[in-house]
N, C-alpha and C positions, 0 to 999 in steps of 0.2 A: 536606844542600844541595844545591841544584837548579839544572841545566843549563839555559839556553838560547843561542838561535843565533839574530844580528841580523846581516844582511850578512856572511855569511861567517866572522865573527869568536865566538868562543865568549866567553861570559863567565857565570863561576861567582860564584851567589846564597846568600848561609846565609841558613839561614831560623832563624830560634830557635820555640821551643815552648815553652806554660808549660800545665803540670798542676797538678792540688792535688793536691797532698798526704793522706796519711790516716793520721797518726802515733798510735800509741798515746799512752797520758797520759803513760809514761816517756819515750818519742819528743819528743813534745812540749815537757816536760819540757828534756831534751836544748837544745832547739831554743834556749829560752831562755837558757840558759847558754849557748850558741854564739854567741849575737847578742850578748850582754852581754862575754866572754869577746872578739870582734873589737872592740868600741866604746870599750872599757879600752883593748888594744893600739894604736888609733887614737889614742884621744888622749893616750895614755903617748908614743908618739913623734912623732906634732904639738908636744907640749908640750918634749922634748926640740929640736928642732929651733927652736921659737921661742926658745926658753933660750941655745941655740948662735947666732944670731940676733942679740939683745940682746947679747950677751956681746962679739959682732965675730967670734967666729971663723969655723971652716968647721963649715959644718949637714953634720949625718948622713949619708951616701949611703942609698939604701934596702938596699945587701947589707950595711952596718955596720950597720942595726936591724934585718935578718935573722937576723944573728949575734948579734945578743943574744937571740934570744927562748930556745936554751936556755938561759942563763944565768939568767934571769928565769927558768925553770922550774926551775933548784934554790935560788933564796933560798927562806926559809921562807913571805915573805909573800908570794907570788906562784907557790907550788908549787900553788894552785887550776888553773895553766895546763898542767899538763900530762893533764888532762882533755880537753882541746881537742886536733881531729887538725890536728897543726904547719903541714899548707899552707894550710888557714882561716885560721891566725895571719899566715902569711907574706902570704896574701892580703892581708890588712887594711893592711899597710904598704905593699905595693903599690898599694894602694885610695888611700894617703893620697901616694903618688909623682905619681899618675894625676893627684889633686888640686892637687897644686904645678903639674905641666907645662901643665893647662889653664889656671891661673892664670896662670902666667909669657907663655903664650901670648894670654893677652886674654882669654881665654874665658870663666871664671868668677873671682867674686873669690877673694879669699883664701881658704884653709883653715879652717874652723870645728870645732870638736868638736862629737863626734855626744852627744844628749843621749840621755836613756832613755827618755824621753815625748816622741810624735811623732814626724813625721819615718820613714823608709822603716827600718824594724828588720830586715836580712839579712843572710846572711853566706854567701858561697863556695866552693865546692870545685873547682881547679883543674883536677883530675883525679882516676881511681880511681872514677869513678862510674859501675854497670855497670846494665844493666836487663835485666830477664829476666820477660816477661810484663805484669804491672801493679804489678811491686813493683819498686824502686830501690836501689841498693848504696850508703849514705853510708860510709865509715870511721868505724871508733870508733861508730856512729852503729846500723848493723845494716842488714837489710833495713825499708824503709819502703813501704807500698801506696801506691798515688794513682789516680785516675782519669783511667783513657785513654780523651780524648774523640775520638784522630784515631791513627791510626797512621804518624809520620814514617819517611820514608827515612834510614838512616843509611849516611851517607858519611866522617863522621870521630869522631872520639873523643870521646864526652858528658863536657862538664863543665856546673855546677853552679850554680846561684845560690839559694838558700834565702831564704824572703821569706816572713815569719811575716803571716797572714791578720787577726788582730787584733792591737792595740798597747797593749801593757799601761798603763795609768794609776792 
């Protein structure tokens, strides 16, 4: 965040920085698992909302869907979700809610299912990301090296979105 003054008024400006991560082969494989899990959760919850709307019932709220995640983790068919940091999965549900908000405001079209190939493959950590030198701490993944191209000033807690550099085809 940077401060600038104009006409004796203070204005806060948030800046975003991008750094290239340099994960190990094991960490890169975990990134792809996280991308797949967030895509699956997003699509599963979108399907739930579509089915509820078609049935003429009330669509589930974001919090109701987030509360389903622990239940899904305990089921045998979806137990693989336990290997993914819970806040990353919760963020996928929030992303879906934001897509519906933009749709209802007329800013975007109706939310679509996420595809495995093509498009932006990403997942987000809403909190608990730490930076130390040229490493970033990602819960359940560990320390990941990154290429520091500049040194931002830190005024707020860091959150992070991981975007894969290449798309698997």
